[in-house]
PAKOL-109785 format. One record per residue (C-alpha): residue number from 1; residue in one letter; x negated, y negated, z negated. Coordinates in pm, 1 decimal. Example, Ala and Ser with C-alpha at 12.3 -4.5 7.8 and 13.67 -1.06 7.14 Angstrom:
% PAKOL-109785
+-----+---+----------+----------+----------+
|   k | r |       px |       py |       pz |
+-----+---+----------+----------+----------+
|   1 | A |  -1230.0 |    450.0 |   -780.0 |
|   2 | S |  -1367.0 |    106.0 |   -714.0 |
+-----+---+----------+----------+----------+
This chain:
% PAKOL-109785
+-----+---+----------+----------+----------+
|   k | r |       px |       py |       pz |
+-----+---+----------+----------+----------+
|   1 | X |      0.0 |      0.0 |      0.0 |
|   2 | X |   -138.8 |   -337.3 |     99.7 |
|   3 | X |   -249.6 |   -561.8 |   -186.9 |
|   4 | X |    -64.2 |   -898.2 |   -177.9 |
|   5 | X |   -272.3 |  -1207.6 |   -113.6 |
|   6 | X |   -365.3 |  -1382.1 |   -442.2 |
|   7 | X |   -141.5 |  -1673.6 |   -534.0 |
|   8 | X |   -288.7 |  -2022.4 |   -579.2 |
|   9 | X |   -388.1 |  -2072.3 |   -944.8 |
|  10 | X |   -116.5 |  -2333.6 |  -1026.8 |
|  11 | X |    154.5 |  -2085.3 |   -925.5 |
|  12 | X |     22.5 |  -1813.0 |  -1155.4 |
|  13 | X |     94.5 |  -2004.6 |  -1475.1 |
|  14 | X |    473.3 |  -2004.5 |  -1489.1 |
|  15 | X |    796.2 |  -2042.6 |  -1296.4 |
|  16 | X |    758.1 |  -2214.0 |   -958.7 |
|  17 | X |    998.5 |  -2310.9 |   -681.3 |
|  18 | X |   1008.9 |  -2216.4 |   -315.0 |
|  19 | X |    917.9 |  -2572.0 |   -222.8 |
|  20 | X |    614.2 |  -2568.0 |   -453.8 |
|  21 | X |    503.8 |  -2243.3 |   -290.5 |
|  22 | X |    535.6 |  -2403.2 |     52.2 |
|  23 | X |    327.2 |  -2701.1 |    -60.3 |
|  24 | X |     45.4 |  -2458.0 |   -147.7 |
|  25 | X |     76.9 |  -2284.1 |    186.5 |
|  26 | X |    242.7 |  -1966.4 |     56.3 |
|  27 | X |    463.1 |  -1813.8 |    328.9 |
|  28 | X |    821.4 |  -1699.3 |    250.9 |
|  29 | X |    720.2 |  -1334.2 |    308.2 |
|  30 | X |    471.6 |  -1356.9 |     18.9 |
|  31 | X |    759.2 |  -1439.1 |   -217.9 |
|  32 | X |    912.8 |  -1097.6 |   -144.0 |
|  33 | X |    603.8 |   -908.3 |   -259.6 |
|  34 | X |    626.8 |   -661.9 |   -548.9 |
|  35 | X |    432.5 |   -891.8 |   -787.6 |
|  36 | X |    682.7 |  -1179.0 |   -753.1 |
|  37 | X |    988.1 |  -1186.3 |   -981.8 |
|  38 | X |   1291.6 |  -1390.1 |   -866.0 |
|  39 | X |   1426.0 |  -1569.6 |  -1175.1 |
|  40 | X |   1691.9 |  -1794.5 |  -1019.0 |
|  41 | X |   1795.9 |  -1935.4 |   -687.0 |
|  42 | X |   1473.0 |  -2051.6 |   -518.7 |
|  43 | X |   1268.4 |  -1993.7 |   -835.8 |
|  44 | X |    998.8 |  -1730.9 |   -889.6 |
|  45 | X |    752.5 |  -1598.8 |  -1146.7 |
|  46 | X |    429.2 |  -1411.6 |  -1081.9 |
|  47 | X |    452.0 |  -1077.6 |  -1262.7 |
|  48 | X |    113.9 |  -1133.4 |  -1429.3 |
|  49 | X |    171.8 |  -1496.9 |  -1521.1 |
|  50 | X |    -22.4 |  -1640.5 |  -1812.1 |
|  51 | X |    171.9 |  -1720.9 |  -2126.7 |
|  52 | X |    356.7 |  -2043.8 |  -2064.2 |
|  53 | X |    275.7 |  -2342.3 |  -2279.2 |
|  54 | X |    443.6 |  -2673.9 |  -2338.0 |
|  55 | X |    285.9 |  -2977.6 |  -2178.5 |
|  56 | X |    460.5 |  -3215.1 |  -2417.8 |
|  57 | X |    190.2 |  -3364.5 |  -2643.1 |
|  58 | X |    233.3 |  -3265.8 |  -3006.5 |
|  59 | X |    510.9 |  -3012.3 |  -2950.6 |
|  60 | X |    520.6 |  -2642.9 |  -3021.6 |
|  61 | X |    538.3 |  -2353.8 |  -2781.5 |
|  62 | X |    877.0 |  -2232.7 |  -2656.8 |
|  63 | X |   1065.6 |  -2034.6 |  -2917.5 |
|  64 | X |    871.1 |  -2184.2 |  -3208.9 |
|  65 | X |    942.6 |  -2485.2 |  -3423.1 |
|  66 | X |    796.7 |  -2709.5 |  -3684.0 |
|  67 | X |   1004.5 |  -2725.8 |  -4005.2 |
|  68 | X |   1318.8 |  -2929.6 |  -3949.0 |
|  69 | X |   1273.8 |  -2957.9 |  -3572.4 |
|  70 | X |   1414.6 |  -2790.0 |  -3267.4 |
|  71 | X |   1216.8 |  -2573.6 |  -3026.7 |
|  72 | X |   1078.0 |  -2752.9 |  -2722.2 |
|  73 | X |   1132.2 |  -2598.5 |  -2377.4 |
|  74 | X |    832.9 |  -2536.9 |  -2151.3 |
|  75 | X |    811.8 |  -2848.2 |  -1933.1 |
|  76 | X |    645.7 |  -2661.6 |  -1648.2 |
|  77 | X |    940.0 |  -2422.0 |  -1637.5 |
|  78 | X |   1190.7 |  -2708.3 |  -1647.8 |
|  79 | X |   1014.7 |  -2894.1 |  -1368.5 |
|  80 | X |   1038.4 |  -2586.7 |  -1150.5 |
|  81 | X |   1408.4 |  -2556.6 |  -1236.5 |
|  82 | X |   1460.6 |  -2921.8 |  -1152.0 |
|  83 | X |   1298.6 |  -2859.5 |   -816.7 |
|  84 | X |   1542.5 |  -2574.7 |   -756.0 |
|  85 | X |   1852.4 |  -2761.7 |   -878.1 |
|  86 | X |   1792.7 |  -3111.5 |   -747.1 |
|  87 | X |   2155.0 |  -3222.9 |   -785.9 |
|  88 | X |   2156.9 |  -3140.3 |  -1159.4 |
|  89 | X |   2002.1 |  -3272.4 |  -1479.7 |
|  90 | X |   1916.7 |  -3126.5 |  -1821.0 |
|  91 | X |   2180.8 |  -3186.1 |  -2085.8 |
|  92 | X |   2329.5 |  -3076.7 |  -2418.1 |
|  93 | X |   2086.3 |  -2901.5 |  -2655.8 |
|  94 | X |   1815.0 |  -2883.3 |  -2388.2 |
|  95 | X |   1811.0 |  -3261.8 |  -2355.6 |
|  96 | X |   1817.0 |  -3296.1 |  -2735.2 |
|  97 | X |   1511.0 |  -3071.6 |  -2757.8 |
|  98 | X |   1329.4 |  -3280.7 |  -2497.4 |
|  99 | X |   1390.4 |  -3596.8 |  -2700.2 |
| 100 | X |   1278.3 |  -3419.9 |  -3019.7 |
| 101 | X |   1614.5 |  -3464.3 |  -3190.9 |
| 102 | X |   1698.9 |  -3263.0 |  -3499.7 |
| 103 | X |   1998.3 |  -3033.6 |  -3454.1 |
| 104 | X |   2184.5 |  -2812.2 |  -3703.1 |
| 105 | X |   1998.9 |  -2488.4 |  -3776.1 |
| 106 | X |   2232.7 |  -2277.6 |  -3563.0 |
| 107 | X |   2123.1 |  -2475.1 |  -3255.0 |
| 108 | X |   1753.0 |  -2521.8 |  -3334.4 |
| 109 | X |   1650.8 |  -2202.9 |  -3157.4 |
| 110 | X |   1897.9 |  -2219.2 |  -2869.3 |
| 111 | X |   1699.8 |  -2083.6 |  -2573.3 |
| 112 | X |   1977.6 |  -2142.6 |  -2321.2 |
| 113 | X |   1879.3 |  -2407.0 |  -2069.2 |
| 114 | X |   2171.3 |  -2640.8 |  -2013.1 |
| 115 | X |   2205.7 |  -2826.8 |  -1685.5 |
| 116 | X |   2488.6 |  -3058.5 |  -1588.2 |
| 117 | X |   2615.3 |  -3146.6 |  -1243.8 |
| 118 | X |   2888.4 |  -3359.9 |  -1095.7 |
| 119 | X |   3228.8 |  -3202.1 |  -1059.9 |
| 120 | X |   3193.8 |  -3226.5 |   -680.3 |
| 121 | X |   2857.4 |  -3045.0 |   -681.1 |
| 122 | X |   2826.5 |  -2693.3 |   -541.0 |
| 123 | X |   2545.5 |  -2587.5 |   -775.2 |
| 124 | X |   2594.2 |  -2231.7 |   -898.2 |
| 125 | X |   2412.1 |  -2081.3 |  -1195.3 |
| 126 | X |   2233.0 |  -1761.8 |  -1094.2 |
| 127 | X |   2000.6 |  -1703.9 |  -1387.3 |
| 128 | X |   2105.1 |  -1561.8 |  -1725.7 |
| 129 | X |   1905.2 |  -1828.4 |  -1911.5 |
| 130 | X |   2095.4 |  -2114.5 |  -1747.7 |
| 131 | X |   2430.8 |  -2261.6 |  -1831.7 |
| 132 | X |   2573.3 |  -2508.6 |  -1583.0 |
| 133 | X |   2828.9 |  -2775.4 |  -1679.0 |
| 134 | X |   3044.8 |  -2954.3 |  -1421.9 |
| 135 | X |   3104.6 |  -3302.1 |  -1565.6 |
| 136 | X |   3206.4 |  -3658.9 |  -1500.1 |
| 137 | X |   2912.8 |  -3892.8 |  -1561.9 |
| 138 | X |   2893.2 |  -4272.7 |  -1555.8 |
| 139 | X |   2611.1 |  -4488.8 |  -1426.9 |
| 140 | X |   2320.7 |  -4504.2 |  -1668.2 |
| 141 | X |   2404.3 |  -4181.0 |  -1850.7 |
| 142 | X |   2126.4 |  -3986.4 |  -1678.4 |
| 143 | X |   1767.6 |  -4106.6 |  -1722.1 |
| 144 | X |   1413.8 |  -3988.9 |  -1650.2 |
| 145 | X |   1224.6 |  -3858.4 |  -1954.0 |
| 146 | X |    896.2 |  -3663.2 |  -1947.2 |
| 147 | X |    928.0 |  -3659.1 |  -1570.7 |
| 148 | X |   1266.6 |  -3483.1 |  -1585.4 |
| 149 | X |   1622.0 |  -3592.1 |  -1514.1 |
| 150 | X |   1804.8 |  -3568.0 |  -1847.5 |
| 151 | X |   2113.2 |  -3695.3 |  -2025.0 |
| 152 | X |   2034.4 |  -4019.3 |  -2206.1 |
| 153 | X |   2051.8 |  -3989.9 |  -2587.7 |
| 154 | X |   2401.1 |  -4141.4 |  -2613.9 |
| 155 | X |   2520.6 |  -3895.5 |  -2351.7 |
| 156 | X |   2368.2 |  -3609.9 |  -2554.7 |
| 157 | X |   2584.5 |  -3726.1 |  -2847.0 |
| 158 | X |   2882.7 |  -3719.1 |  -2611.4 |
| 159 | X |   2790.5 |  -3376.0 |  -2469.4 |
| 160 | X |   2775.1 |  -3223.1 |  -2817.4 |
| 161 | X |   3104.5 |  -3363.4 |  -2950.7 |
| 162 | X |   3279.0 |  -3028.3 |  -2916.2 |
| 163 | X |   2986.7 |  -2831.0 |  -3062.7 |
| 164 | X |   2910.3 |  -3028.0 |  -3379.0 |
| 165 | X |   3139.8 |  -3123.7 |  -3664.5 |
| 166 | X |   3189.4 |  -3485.5 |  -3764.3 |
| 167 | X |   2911.8 |  -3503.0 |  -4023.3 |
| 168 | X |   2665.6 |  -3332.0 |  -3789.2 |
| 169 | X |   2752.6 |  -3577.9 |  -3514.9 |
| 170 | X |   2700.3 |  -3873.1 |  -3748.8 |
| 171 | X |   2359.7 |  -3732.8 |  -3842.4 |
| 172 | X |   2271.0 |  -3706.6 |  -3473.7 |
| 173 | X |   2390.6 |  -4063.4 |  -3417.4 |
| 174 | X |   2187.1 |  -4188.2 |  -3714.4 |
| 175 | X |   1877.7 |  -4039.9 |  -3549.7 |
| 176 | X |   1952.1 |  -4220.5 |  -3225.6 |
| 177 | X |   1984.1 |  -4565.7 |  -3382.0 |
| 178 | X |   1713.0 |  -4548.1 |  -3651.3 |
| 179 | X |   1411.9 |  -4774.4 |  -3613.9 |
| 180 | X |   1101.5 |  -4561.9 |  -3547.2 |
| 181 | X |    821.1 |  -4561.7 |  -3802.4 |
| 182 | X |    476.7 |  -4652.4 |  -3660.9 |
| 183 | X |    249.5 |  -4351.8 |  -3667.5 |
| 184 | X |    535.8 |  -4112.0 |  -3736.3 |
| 185 | X |    742.9 |  -4139.9 |  -3419.2 |
| 186 | X |    636.0 |  -4112.9 |  -3056.9 |
| 187 | X |    884.4 |  -4375.8 |  -2940.4 |
| 188 | X |    861.3 |  -4739.2 |  -3049.6 |
| 189 | X |   1221.9 |  -4858.7 |  -3017.5 |
| 190 | X |   1551.9 |  -4692.7 |  -3114.7 |
| 191 | X |   1696.6 |  -4457.3 |  -2855.3 |
| 192 | X |   2034.7 |  -4628.4 |  -2884.9 |
| 193 | X |   2225.9 |  -4890.6 |  -3083.3 |
| 194 | X |   2558.7 |  -4835.8 |  -3260.6 |
| 195 | X |   2721.1 |  -5045.3 |  -2987.9 |
| 196 | X |   2567.2 |  -4853.0 |  -2697.4 |
| 197 | X |   2661.8 |  -4523.6 |  -2860.2 |
| 198 | X |   3021.9 |  -4633.6 |  -2906.0 |
| 199 | X |   3027.7 |  -4766.4 |  -2548.2 |
| 200 | X |   2932.8 |  -4430.3 |  -2394.5 |
| 201 | X |   3182.9 |  -4241.2 |  -2609.9 |
| 202 | X |   3455.0 |  -4498.0 |  -2542.9 |
| 203 | X |   3403.4 |  -4489.2 |  -2167.0 |
| 204 | X |   3540.2 |  -4133.5 |  -2140.0 |
| 205 | X |   3891.1 |  -4011.6 |  -2213.7 |
| 206 | X |   4067.4 |  -3676.1 |  -2241.2 |
| 207 | X |   3743.7 |  -3498.9 |  -2325.8 |
| 208 | X |   3722.4 |  -3207.6 |  -2567.2 |
| 209 | X |   3598.7 |  -3337.6 |  -2902.3 |
| 210 | X |   3662.6 |  -3704.2 |  -2818.6 |
| 211 | X |   3857.2 |  -3774.1 |  -3140.2 |
| 212 | X |   3575.6 |  -3633.0 |  -3354.0 |
| 213 | X |   3322.4 |  -3819.7 |  -3141.5 |
| 214 | X |   3493.9 |  -4154.4 |  -3185.1 |
| 215 | X |   3524.4 |  -4108.8 |  -3561.7 |
| 216 | X |   3159.9 |  -4005.4 |  -3586.1 |
| 217 | X |   3035.5 |  -4294.4 |  -3370.9 |
| 218 | X |   3217.9 |  -4539.9 |  -3598.3 |
| 219 | X |   3033.9 |  -4396.5 |  -3901.8 |
| 220 | X |   2682.6 |  -4415.9 |  -3757.1 |
| 221 | X |   2454.5 |  -4652.5 |  -3949.5 |
| 222 | X |   2101.9 |  -4786.2 |  -3905.8 |
| 223 | X |   1861.4 |  -4700.7 |  -4187.3 |
| 224 | X |   1889.4 |  -4326.4 |  -4253.5 |
| 225 | X |   1544.5 |  -4172.8 |  -4219.2 |
| 226 | X |   1646.8 |  -3809.0 |  -4249.7 |
| 227 | X |   1933.3 |  -3565.7 |  -4206.8 |
| 228 | X |   1979.7 |  -3518.2 |  -4586.4 |
| 229 | X |   2007.4 |  -3895.2 |  -4635.6 |
| 230 | X |   2292.6 |  -3904.6 |  -4385.0 |
| 231 | X |   2461.1 |  -3605.4 |  -4548.7 |
| 232 | X |   2432.6 |  -3775.6 |  -4889.5 |
| 233 | X |   2588.8 |  -4097.3 |  -4761.6 |
| 234 | X |   2875.1 |  -3913.6 |  -4595.1 |
| 235 | X |   2942.2 |  -3698.8 |  -4903.0 |
| 236 | X |   2963.5 |  -4016.2 |  -5111.8 |
| 237 | X |   3207.2 |  -4176.7 |  -4868.2 |
| 238 | X |   3418.6 |  -3860.2 |  -4832.2 |
| 239 | X |   3447.7 |  -3846.9 |  -5213.0 |
| 240 | X |   3622.3 |  -4185.8 |  -5200.0 |
| 241 | X |   3332.4 |  -4388.9 |  -5342.8 |
| 242 | X |   3220.7 |  -4718.4 |  -5185.7 |
| 243 | X |   2986.2 |  -4690.9 |  -4889.1 |
| 244 | X |   2628.5 |  -4742.1 |  -5008.8 |
| 245 | X |   2376.4 |  -4976.6 |  -4849.0 |
| 246 | X |   2080.1 |  -4812.9 |  -4677.6 |
| 247 | X |   1717.5 |  -4906.2 |  -4745.5 |
| 248 | X |   1779.7 |  -5119.5 |  -5055.3 |
| 249 | X |   1499.6 |  -5309.9 |  -5234.1 |
| 250 | X |   1466.4 |  -5371.8 |  -5609.4 |
| 251 | X |   1404.7 |  -5739.2 |  -5533.4 |
| 252 | X |   1397.7 |  -5937.5 |  -5207.7 |
| 253 | X |   1017.5 |  -5951.3 |  -5185.2 |
| 254 | X |    944.0 |  -5599.7 |  -5306.5 |
| 255 | X |    741.8 |  -5368.7 |  -5081.7 |
| 256 | X |    943.6 |  -5070.9 |  -5207.9 |
| 257 | X |   1267.6 |  -4941.4 |  -5060.8 |
| 258 | X |   1523.7 |  -4690.3 |  -5178.8 |
| 259 | X |   1711.5 |  -4455.3 |  -4950.6 |
| 260 | X |   2056.0 |  -4585.5 |  -5038.5 |
| 261 | X |   2226.4 |  -4766.5 |  -5321.2 |
| 262 | X |   2442.3 |  -5046.9 |  -5456.7 |
| 263 | X |   2275.8 |  -5383.7 |  -5505.3 |
| 264 | X |   2549.3 |  -5537.5 |  -5724.2 |
| 265 | X |   2552.7 |  -5239.9 |  -5961.8 |
| 266 | X |   2174.8 |  -5189.6 |  -5933.2 |
| 267 | X |   2198.9 |  -4818.6 |  -5858.0 |
| 268 | X |   1958.7 |  -4651.0 |  -5614.7 |
| 269 | X |   1959.8 |  -4290.6 |  -5491.1 |
| 270 | X |   1634.3 |  -4136.4 |  -5371.4 |
| 271 | X |   1633.4 |  -3814.2 |  -5173.5 |
| 272 | X |   1304.4 |  -3633.6 |  -5238.2 |
| 273 | X |   1253.4 |  -3374.0 |  -4967.3 |
| 274 | X |    971.2 |  -3132.8 |  -4896.0 |
| 275 | X |    726.3 |  -3407.7 |  -4802.7 |
| 276 | X |    751.7 |  -3551.7 |  -5154.7 |
| 277 | X |    574.1 |  -3264.0 |  -5328.3 |
| 278 | X |    214.9 |  -3366.3 |  -5256.6 |
| 279 | X |     25.0 |  -3538.1 |  -5538.2 |
| 280 | X |    -26.8 |  -3847.3 |  -5323.8 |
| 281 | X |    340.5 |  -3878.1 |  -5233.0 |
| 282 | X |    451.4 |  -3814.1 |  -5589.9 |
| 283 | X |    227.5 |  -4098.5 |  -5706.2 |
| 284 | X |    387.2 |  -4331.2 |  -5451.7 |
| 285 | X |    732.8 |  -4214.9 |  -5556.9 |
| 286 | X |    653.3 |  -4287.6 |  -5921.8 |
| 287 | X |    539.6 |  -4641.5 |  -5837.4 |
| 288 | X |    853.6 |  -4693.6 |  -5630.5 |
| 289 | X |   1084.3 |  -4563.8 |  -5903.7 |
| 290 | X |    906.6 |  -4772.3 |  -6165.2 |
| 291 | X |    959.1 |  -5084.9 |  -5953.2 |
| 292 | X |   1333.8 |  -5020.2 |  -5946.2 |
| 293 | X |   1356.8 |  -4929.9 |  -6315.8 |
| 294 | X |   1150.8 |  -5236.8 |  -6414.2 |
| 295 | X |   1404.7 |  -5456.6 |  -6237.9 |
| 296 | X |   1696.6 |  -5293.2 |  -6420.5 |
| 297 | X |   1804.1 |  -5039.8 |  -6159.9 |
| 298 | X |   1937.0 |  -4692.3 |  -6239.1 |
| 299 | X |   1740.1 |  -4440.9 |  -6028.5 |
| 300 | X |   1923.0 |  -4121.3 |  -5932.2 |
| 301 | X |   1691.9 |  -3857.9 |  -5785.2 |
| 302 | X |   1839.0 |  -3611.1 |  -5535.2 |
| 303 | X |   1684.2 |  -3294.2 |  -5391.6 |
| 304 | X |   1755.3 |  -2996.9 |  -5168.3 |
| 305 | X |   1944.7 |  -2810.6 |  -5441.0 |
| 306 | X |   2191.1 |  -3100.3 |  -5452.5 |
| 307 | X |   2221.0 |  -3083.2 |  -5073.9 |
| 308 | X |   2309.8 |  -2713.0 |  -5090.4 |
| 309 | X |   2604.6 |  -2786.0 |  -5320.7 |
| 310 | X |   2719.5 |  -3084.9 |  -5114.0 |
| 311 | X |   2593.8 |  -3327.0 |  -5381.5 |
| 312 | X |   2880.0 |  -3251.2 |  -5622.9 |
| 313 | X |   2683.8 |  -3323.5 |  -5940.5 |
| 314 | X |   2518.5 |  -3629.1 |  -5784.9 |
| 315 | X |   2857.7 |  -3772.6 |  -5691.8 |
| 316 | X |   2994.4 |  -3713.2 |  -6043.8 |
| 317 | X |   2697.0 |  -3896.2 |  -6193.8 |
| 318 | X |   2721.8 |  -4175.5 |  -5937.9 |
| 319 | X |   3094.3 |  -4224.3 |  -6000.2 |
| 320 | X |   3031.7 |  -4260.6 |  -6373.7 |
| 321 | X |   2743.4 |  -4500.8 |  -6314.6 |
| 322 | X |   2951.3 |  -4716.8 |  -6081.4 |
| 323 | X |   3228.5 |  -4740.4 |  -6342.8 |
| 324 | X |   2978.1 |  -4841.2 |  -6609.6 |
| 325 | X |   2764.0 |  -5082.1 |  -6408.4 |
| 326 | X |   2992.8 |  -5246.4 |  -6156.1 |
| 327 | X |   3064.0 |  -5616.2 |  -6227.6 |
+-----+---+----------+----------+----------+
């Protein structure tokens, strides 16, 4: 049996498209050889391909995650898919993964690749890993990110309205509008604003999940730095207590901030997550808490155990404190 001609090196590393093969001078007959695996319409994989790796700086390999993050798809694979489905774009959880957005744990390892297309498109999904969505999309709801056509962040919020509950949607929205921290975030400006988020949701009607989406968009706030902080705020509100202010300071000129609180009653709630267990961070937390206590504030510390019980004990303590300290 004749040995197939070796493929060009770039095509040996992952999924490639028929057009990419043509650009490297590979004839159509070569794509029918026994060492070529068809993976989707016009998409192929060399049977001895090297392990794929993400080309997104600072991300993990496909199927793996850092704590609290979602898995990141292999960009080389997605670029080949984009080449094969030129009338589509990446959406839903796939787009969320590309933007590095935190999703609920049940979606963090979703390996399905979601692509969306216009209702009038004839794209047909022919690979088990793909899920195609026929949708109505407005101008500006599809953008270019990492060299790929993807749903813009506000559209991701819209796409996931029927997959996330209200609190989860608010947490996603809080991520989209938060101001990035220098040195901690790759982007330098918020992905969206509360107004732009509400505009995208409000521009569509008769869509599954639209009622939940509109309620969630109205509850999105700037200032939550983590998912637990959003969950704490929402639990407080759903218990019938006043909505707290985010990122409060013990005094106007103080360098310290608290996660959320009530300035009139001088109550601050601090959520101490996993990053707060180092000696250095604990020292900073102690200085911060002392600054609040020195100025007459009541400091309520909250942790993951409180999160697991939906903050019931925290809310009871907060309710009593508000009764005692409110003017």
